[in-house]
C-alpha positions in Angstrom: -1.2 70.1 42.1 1.6 72.0 40.5 0.9 75.5 39.1 2.4 76.2 35.7 3.7 79.7 35.3 2.2 81.3 32.1 4.8 82.9 29.9 3.8 86.4 28.8 4.7 87.3 25.3 6.2 90.8 24.8 5.9 93.0 21.8 6.8 96.7 21.7 6.6 97.2 25.4 3.2 95.4 25.8 2.6 92.0 27.3 0.1 89.4 26.0 -1.0 86.1 27.6 -0.9 84.1 24.3 -0.1 84.4 20.6 -3.7 84.9 19.6 -4.0 87.8 22.1 -0.8 89.4 20.7 -2.2 89.1 17.1 -5.5 90.6 18.0 -3.8 93.3 20.1 -1.9 94.4 17.0 -4.6 94.0 14.2 -7.8 93.8 16.2 -10.5 96.3 16.4 -12.9 97.5 13.7 -10.6 99.4 11.4 -7.0 98.1 11.5 -7.6 95.0 9.4 -9.7 97.1 7.0 -6.8 99.6 6.6 -4.3 96.8 6.0 -6.7 95.2 3.5 -6.8 98.3 1.4 -3.0 98.8 1.7 -2.4 95.2 0.6 -2.9 96.2 -3.1 -1.2 99.6 -3.3 0.1 102.7 -1.6 -2.7 105.0 -0.7 -3.0 108.7 0.4 -5.0 109.6 3.4 -8.0 110.8 1.4 -8.0 107.6 -0.7 -8.1 105.5 2.4 -10.9 107.7 3.8 -13.0 107.3 0.6 -12.5 103.5 0.7 -13.9 103.5 4.3 -16.7 106.1 4.2 -18.1 105.3 7.7 -14.8 105.8 9.6 -14.3 109.1 11.3 -11.2 111.2 10.5 -10.1 111.0 14.1 -10.4 107.2 14.2 -8.6 106.8 10.9 -5.8 109.0 12.1 -5.4 107.1 15.4 -5.5 103.7 13.7 -2.9 104.7 11.1 -0.7 106.0 13.9 -1.0 102.8 15.9 -0.3 100.7 12.8 2.8 102.8 12.1 4.0 102.6 15.7 3.7 98.8 15.5 5.8 98.8 12.3 3.0 97.4 10.0 2.7 100.5 7.8 5.0 103.3 6.8 4.1 106.9 6.2 5.9 108.8 3.5 5.7 112.5 3.4 6.5 114.4 0.1 7.4 118.0 0.9 8.9 119.0 -2.5 6.0 121.2 -3.5 2.7 122.2 -1.9 0.3 120.8 -1.2 1.8 118.3 1.2 1.4 114.7 0.0 1.4 111.7 2.4 1.3 108.1 1.3 0.7 105.0 3.4 2.0 101.5 2.5 2.7 98.2 4.1 6.2 97.6 5.5 7.9 94.2 5.0 6.7 93.3 8.4 3.1 94.4 7.5 3.3 92.3 4.3 3.6 89.1 6.5 0.0 89.7 7.4 -1.3 89.4 3.8 -2.2 85.7 4.0 -4.1 86.3 7.2 -5.9 89.3 5.8 -6.8 87.4 2.7 -8.1 84.6 4.8 -10.2 86.9 6.9 -11.6 88.5 3.8 -12.3 85.1 2.2 -14.2 84.0 5.4 -16.3 87.2 5.2 -17.2 86.3 1.6 -18.0 82.7 2.6 -20.3 84.0 5.4 -22.2 86.3 3.1 -22.6 83.6 0.5 -23.7 80.8 2.9 -25.2 82.4 5.9 -26.9 85.7 4.9 -30.6 85.8 5.0 
């Protein structure tokens, strides 16, 4: 029997065994998709994001924002013209390619609540 060599997918220095693994590696976890969902509609400041996700810790939110920025999905703009420092987060063009997927995930969540909640 012939062994087929699996082709690893590479993205930003990391390797993934398949396209689904790559996608989940980028947007998986408890908070990344939630952050992207909130940024889909508008630019938000850190505290606005924090208020829209009251159960996330500050450390987790900071780490997840940093990871999303490193992967090129969101951009962080710092306004230093006058105190206090203002930082806004928004989707990059690359991040906007996820909007249909995020809408689909959110729609499925609504479907589950409507049809399978007890």
